[in-house]
Steps between C-alpha positions, in 0.01 A plus 500: 500500500422288794697726734284795397181311589641401840607857581167632371301258715717591803429868452126441458500273813681755716283791374178302561618413853580867572156609371330228703663623819374857432150384410473261795599787735239725351234231516590401859605143411798276590770642271746207536237252371416716203866578423589133492213397274552790266868418470423147380182586306520868398138527376382458860558872539196560276293281728619698804411824323138395478464372857316729745681668781494308837345673794657470841853405591733355238522119522841374618672170460553320835862462609657155530480534878125568482452193277698283738295621798174433320599149391686381808333704775681695768813325621 
């Protein structure tokens, strides 16, 4: 019985993550952020569904090099 719950939760989490990626792309949002949150907390997809579409360019996560340059300055 416990194995069925684990498998069921896994399927729900993967499906929610996939749906979040599609919705985030449509709504011009950072898809990796929404995929991660919806994998751990699947109802977050419903929240994303009701958010308005972003105007302008899609936000992007800074790379580790960008973060290093910002914190330590040019070297």
